[in-house]
C-alpha positions in Angstrom: 95.4 133.1 83.6 94.3 129.6 84.2 95.7 127.2 86.5 96.7 124.8 83.7 98.8 128.0 82.3 100.0 129.1 85.8 101.7 125.6 85.9 103.2 125.5 82.6 104.6 129.1 83.2 105.9 128.0 86.6 107.7 125.2 85.1 109.3 127.2 82.6 110.0 129.8 85.4 111.8 126.7 87.2 113.7 125.7 84.0 115.0 129.2 83.5 116.4 129.6 86.8 117.8 126.4 86.8 119.7 127.1 83.4 120.6 130.6 84.8 122.1 128.8 88.0 124.0 126.1 86.1 125.5 128.8 83.9 126.5 131.0 86.9 128.3 127.7 88.3 130.1 126.7 85.3 131.3 130.2 84.3 132.3 130.9 88.1 134.1 127.9 87.9 136.1 128.4 84.6 138.9 130.6 86.6 139.8 128.2 89.3 140.1 125.5 86.2 142.8 127.7 84.4 144.3 128.6 87.6 144.9 125.1 88.4 146.2 124.3 85.3 148.6 127.3 85.2 149.8 126.1 88.9 150.4 122.6 87.8 152.7 123.9 84.9 154.4 126.3 87.6 155.3 123.4 89.8 157.1 121.8 87.0 159.0 124.9 86.3 159.8 125.9 89.6 161.5 122.4 90.0 163.1 122.9 86.8 165.0 126.1 88.1 165.4 124.6 91.3 167.3 121.7 90.1 169.4 124.3 88.0 170.2 126.5 91.0 171.6 123.1 92.8 174.0 122.8 89.9 175.7 126.3 90.9 175.9 125.6 94.9 179.4 126.0 96.3 180.0 125.0 99.5 176.4 125.4 100.9 175.9 128.9 99.1 173.7 129.2 95.9 175.8 131.2 93.3 172.9 133.1 90.9 175.7 134.6 88.7 174.2 133.0 85.8 170.7 132.9 86.1 170.7 136.7 85.3 171.9 136.5 81.4 169.6 133.8 80.9 166.4 135.3 82.1 167.7 138.7 80.0 168.1 136.6 76.9 164.7 134.7 77.4 162.9 138.2 77.7 164.8 139.3 74.8 163.3 136.5 72.4 161.3 137.1 69.8 158.6 134.9 68.5 154.7 134.7 67.5 152.6 131.9 68.8 149.1 131.4 67.6 147.4 129.6 70.3 143.9 128.6 68.5 142.4 132.1 68.7 145.0 133.9 71.0 148.3 135.4 70.4 151.6 135.4 72.0 154.5 136.8 71.4 156.4 137.9 74.8 157.6 135.9 77.7 155.9 136.8 81.1 157.4 134.0 83.5 159.0 135.4 86.5 161.7 134.0 88.7 163.4 134.7 91.9 165.8 132.7 94.4 166.3 133.1 97.8 168.9 131.9 100.5 168.0 129.8 103.6 166.7 132.8 105.5 164.5 133.9 102.9 166.6 136.8 101.3 166.6 137.1 98.0 169.6 136.4 95.9 168.2 136.7 92.2 165.1 138.3 91.0 164.4 138.0 87.1 162.9 141.6 86.9 165.3 143.1 89.2 163.5 144.7 91.7 163.7 142.9 94.6 167.0 141.6 95.2 168.0 141.7 98.7 164.7 141.6 100.1 163.5 139.5 102.9 160.8 137.1 101.6 160.7 135.0 104.5 157.1 135.9 105.3 155.9 135.3 101.7 153.7 132.0 101.7 155.8 130.4 98.9 159.0 130.8 100.5 158.0 130.1 104.2 156.5 127.0 103.5 158.9 125.6 101.4 161.8 126.4 103.7 159.6 124.4 106.0 159.8 121.2 103.6 156.1 121.8 102.7 154.5 122.8 99.4 154.4 126.6 98.9 152.4 128.8 96.6 150.9 132.1 96.6 148.7 134.8 94.5 149.8 138.4 95.2 148.9 141.3 93.4 151.5 144.1 92.1 149.1 146.8 92.4 147.1 146.3 95.8 144.0 148.0 94.3 143.8 146.3 91.1 142.8 142.5 91.3 144.1 141.8 87.5 147.6 142.7 88.8 147.4 139.2 90.4 150.7 137.0 90.0 150.4 133.2 90.8 154.0 132.3 92.5 155.1 128.4 92.9 158.1 127.5 94.9 160.4 124.5 94.9 163.3 123.5 97.5 166.9 124.1 96.7 169.0 121.4 98.6 172.7 120.5 99.2 173.7 117.2 101.3 169.8 116.8 102.2 169.4 120.1 103.7 167.1 122.8 102.3 169.4 125.8 101.7 166.9 128.2 99.6 163.9 128.6 97.5 163.7 128.5 93.8 160.0 130.4 92.9 158.4 131.1 89.6 155.5 133.4 88.9 152.9 134.0 86.0 150.7 136.7 85.9 147.1 136.0 86.2 146.6 137.9 83.1 148.6 135.7 80.8 145.6 133.2 80.8 142.9 135.7 81.7 142.3 136.1 78.2 141.7 132.4 77.8 139.3 132.5 80.8 137.3 135.4 79.1 136.9 133.7 75.8 136.1 130.4 77.9 133.5 132.3 79.5 131.7 134.2 76.2 132.0 130.8 74.6 130.2 129.0 77.4 127.5 131.8 77.9 126.9 131.5 74.1 126.6 127.9 73.9 124.4 127.6 77.1 122.1 130.5 76.0 121.5 128.7 72.8 120.9 125.7 74.3 118.5 126.9 76.5 116.6 128.6 73.9 116.5 125.4 71.7 115.4 123.6 74.8 112.6 126.2 75.6 111.3 126.2 72.3 110.9 122.3 72.1 109.3 122.5 75.5 106.7 124.9 74.4 106.0 123.0 71.3 105.8 119.9 73.2 103.8 121.2 75.7 101.1 122.0 73.0 100.9 118.4 72.8 101.0 117.3 76.2 99.3 120.1 78.0 96.1 118.4 78.4 97.0 115.5 81.0 97.4 118.7 83.1 94.0 119.3 82.8 93.1 115.9 83.7 94.8 116.5 87.0 92.8 119.5 87.5 89.7 117.6 87.1 91.0 115.0 89.6 91.4 117.6 92.2 88.1 119.0 91.7 86.4 115.5 91.8 88.4 114.9 95.2 87.2 118.1 96.4 83.3 117.4 95.4 83.7 114.0 97.7 81.5 114.1 100.8 83.5 111.4 102.4 86.7 109.8 102.4 86.6 106.7 100.0 90.2 105.6 99.7 89.4 102.9 97.5 87.2 105.2 94.9 89.6 107.7 95.0 92.8 105.2 94.0 90.4 104.0 91.2 90.0 107.6 90.0 93.6 108.3 90.1 94.4 105.3 88.1 92.0 106.3 85.7 93.3 109.7 85.6 97.0 108.3 85.1 95.6 106.2 82.2 93.8 108.7 80.6 96.8 111.1 80.8 98.8 108.6 79.2 96.6 107.7 76.7 96.5 111.6 75.6 100.0 111.8 75.8 100.5 108.8 73.6 97.8 109.9 71.0 99.6 113.3 70.8 102.9 111.7 70.2 101.9 109.1 67.9 98.6 110.5 66.5 99.0 109.7 63.1 99.9 106.2 63.9 96.5 105.8 65.9 94.9 107.3 63.4 96.2 105.2 60.7 95.4 102.1 62.9 91.9 103.3 63.0 91.6 103.6 59.6 93.7 100.3 58.2 91.0 98.6 60.8 87.9 100.3 59.4 88.7 99.8 55.9 89.6 96.2 56.7 85.9 95.8 58.3 84.2 97.8 55.5 85.8 95.6 52.6 83.6 92.7 53.0 80.2 94.4 53.1 81.5 96.7 50.0 82.6 93.3 48.3 79.1 92.0 48.7 77.3 95.2 47.6 79.6 95.1 44.5 79.0 91.6 43.7 75.1 92.0 44.0 75.4 95.2 41.8 77.4 93.2 39.0 74.6 90.3 39.2 71.7 92.9 39.2 73.5 93.7 35.5 72.0 90.8 33.8 69.0 91.4 31.7 67.4 88.0 32.2 67.7 87.6 35.6 64.0 86.5 37.5 62.5 89.1 39.9 62.6 87.1 42.8 66.7 86.8 42.6 66.6 90.7 41.7 64.8 91.5 44.9 66.8 89.3 46.8 70.3 90.8 45.8 68.7 94.3 45.9 67.8 93.2 49.6 71.6 92.2 50.0 72.6 95.7 49.0 70.2 97.4 51.3 71.4 95.3 54.0 75.3 95.8 53.3 74.9 99.2 53.1 73.2 99.6 56.5 75.6 97.9 58.0 78.2 100.0 56.9 76.2 102.9 57.9 75.8 101.5 61.5 79.7 101.0 61.6 80.5 104.4 60.6 77.9 105.9 62.9 79.6 103.8 65.6 83.2 104.5 64.9 82.0 108.5 65.1 80.5 108.0 68.7 83.3 105.8 69.9 85.9 108.3 68.5 83.9 111.2 70.2 83.8 109.1 73.6 87.7 108.4 73.3 88.4 112.3 72.9 86.4 113.4 76.0 88.2 113.6 79.7 85.2 113.9 81.8 81.3 114.0 82.0 80.4 117.8 80.9 77.0 117.7 82.7 77.1 114.7 85.5 73.7 114.4 87.4 72.4 111.8 89.7 70.6 109.1 87.5 68.0 106.9 88.9 69.0 103.2 87.5 65.6 101.5 88.1 63.5 103.5 85.9 66.2 103.3 83.0 66.3 99.3 83.1 62.3 99.6 83.0 62.2 101.6 80.3 65.0 99.5 78.2 63.3 96.4 79.0 59.9 97.9 77.6 61.8 99.0 74.6 63.2 95.5 73.7 60.2 93.3 74.3 58.7 94.0 71.0 61.9 92.6 69.1 62.5 89.8 71.7 58.8 88.5 71.4 59.9 87.5 67.6 62.1 84.8 69.0 60.1 84.2 72.2 62.8 85.6 74.3 61.3 86.9 77.8 63.1 89.9 79.1 62.7 89.9 83.2 64.1 93.1 85.7 65.2 91.9 89.1 65.3 95.2 90.8 63.9 95.3 94.0 64.8 98.7 95.0 66.4 101.9 93.1 70.0 103.4 93.1 71.5 106.5 92.1 74.7 107.2 90.2 76.4 110.5 88.9 76.3 110.5 85.5 75.3 111.1 82.0 71.6 109.3 81.6 71.8 109.3 77.9 75.3 107.6 78.0 74.3 105.4 80.4 71.1 104.1 78.6 73.3 103.6 75.7 75.7 101.4 77.6 73.2 99.3 79.0 70.9 99.2 75.7 74.2 97.9 74.2 74.5 95.0 76.8 70.9 94.1 76.3 71.2 93.9 72.8 74.2 91.6 72.9 72.6 89.4 75.6 69.3 89.0 73.0 71.5 88.4 70.2 73.4 85.4 71.9 70.0 84.1 73.6 68.5 81.0 72.1 65.0 81.4 70.7 62.6 81.0 73.6 65.2 81.9 76.3 65.4 84.8 78.8 67.5 88.0 79.4 67.7 89.1 83.1 68.5 93.0 83.8 69.5 92.9 87.5 69.9 95.9 89.6 72.4 95.5 93.2 73.2 98.5 94.9 76.1 98.4 97.4 77.4 100.7 100.0 79.7 102.4 97.6 79.1 101.0 93.7 76.2 99.9 91.8 76.3 97.1 89.6 73.9 96.3 86.5 74.1 92.8 85.5 72.6 91.6 82.1 72.2 88.1 81.7 71.8 85.6 79.1 71.2 81.8 79.0 73.1 81.5 75.5 76.4 79.5 74.7 78.7 81.9 76.6 82.2 83.3 75.3 84.3 80.9 74.0 88.0 80.8 75.7 89.9 82.2 72.8 87.6 85.2 73.0 87.6 85.8 76.4 90.6 88.7 76.6 89.3 90.0 73.0 85.6 91.2 73.6 86.4 94.6 74.4 88.4 94.9 71.4 87.3 97.3 68.5 85.6 95.4 65.5 86.0 92.0 67.4 82.9 90.3 67.1 81.7 86.7 67.4 78.8 85.1 65.0 75.4 85.3 66.6 74.3 81.5 67.0 70.6 82.2 65.7 72.0 84.1 62.2 75.4 83.2 62.4 76.1 86.7 61.4 78.5 89.2 63.2 78.1 92.7 64.4 80.3 95.6 63.8 82.1 94.9 66.9 81.9 98.4 68.5 79.3 97.8 70.9 81.2 96.6 73.8 84.3 99.0 73.1 81.5 101.9 73.3 80.3 100.4 76.8 84.2 100.2 77.9 84.5 103.9 77.5 81.6 104.9 78.7 82.2 103.0 81.8 85.6 104.5 82.0 83.9 108.2 81.6 81.9 107.3 84.8 84.6 105.8 86.9 83.2 102.5 86.6 84.3 99.4 84.7 82.8 96.6 82.6 83.5 92.8 83.0 82.1 90.2 80.6 82.3 86.6 82.0 80.8 83.1 81.6 78.1 82.4 84.4 78.8 79.4 86.8 75.5 77.6 85.0 75.6 78.8 81.5 75.6 81.7 79.5 77.1 85.0 79.6 77.1 87.8 82.6 77.7 91.5 81.7 78.7 93.6 84.8 78.4 97.4 84.8 79.7 98.7 88.0 79.3 102.1 88.7 80.2 104.6 91.9 77.1 105.3 93.7 76.0 109.1 94.0 76.4 110.7 97.4 73.2 110.9 99.5 
């Protein structure tokens, strides 16, 4: 099992244990809540019985003669009460009355008359002026035979002369407790299974960010020395990548729709040019020179669409990558010399000089192919914006922890309105010498490559004119 699967399994196990603990606590709490509700009603009933008994006090003595026929008639009543899903058809209320010494004067069940109840908690506390209640089993070995009693004082001339206590068997509301527990367990398990299913579905979309964390842990372990700024930048990059992946997973359709909409908008212009040229070429008497001109337009615009599609596919492939597959030490000075040598032929057509300022070499950990593409894009961009007869400089500035690759031109620079848009997809400025725009994907491509290498790219106006692109990359460990 992979580490990612172990993490996910651990999360599900913690969730299952949490749900089980929560259900256990809720179900365990149902019985006390029902007991509290029953006790509250018994308090009122005991007060009612005590008031009735006080009406029968004669010279400080409690007369219980009227209570026996009252309870006999109560127990004989016939009724059928449907309480939601439960049926009740008999009275289970109990009652007894004691004198000031705790001796039973009346027992509704006729079993305890004359008995000494002064030690029972409900009688003892009530005679003392406190709140008295107890729960006692009818059968000592049977917990289900428990009966709850609540007592109220019987007063005469301000003195407590007896106790009226009412009781209710726990079994009378035990069926409510049992039904509530079953329903709670049923609803809890259904809810837990539903959330578990949702978690599994969402995990299919969002599990990849856990891989980003694992990649970051491997990166930290691979470091030979502690470098907090570098680790911090890497951590922020991991968090950003995880957010982007979750965003793409949760709103992937919108993300793709935005791409398609933008690409469609950019392709519309060259397609219109191709269509217009094709319609004009259908004229039978068009001069050959004009025909060749429109054919050249079709070829150029078709090439532009092809380049846009190719760049878009490359950029999309980069955005889906979380890390470099085969990172190796890359020497930057030979890379800059190679790129400068390859571009001098095209630069010579406009008398643009390409200079390489790299007094010493520097190594970075990365993909040589992608780094070559990134610097090549920056170089092409600088050549496009350089005036005829100008120059472009490729500079290498090694530092203690980072290496900066700078590409400088002496063109018109970046307009203020475009400063915060240059790295947006499909955003492009017209080239000074041709007044045409590029695909607008080159700088976005460089930005993705820089992020893959834990670096960053900046494009600003140079103090003495022109634009200065700076690609900063972490230096490879020695």
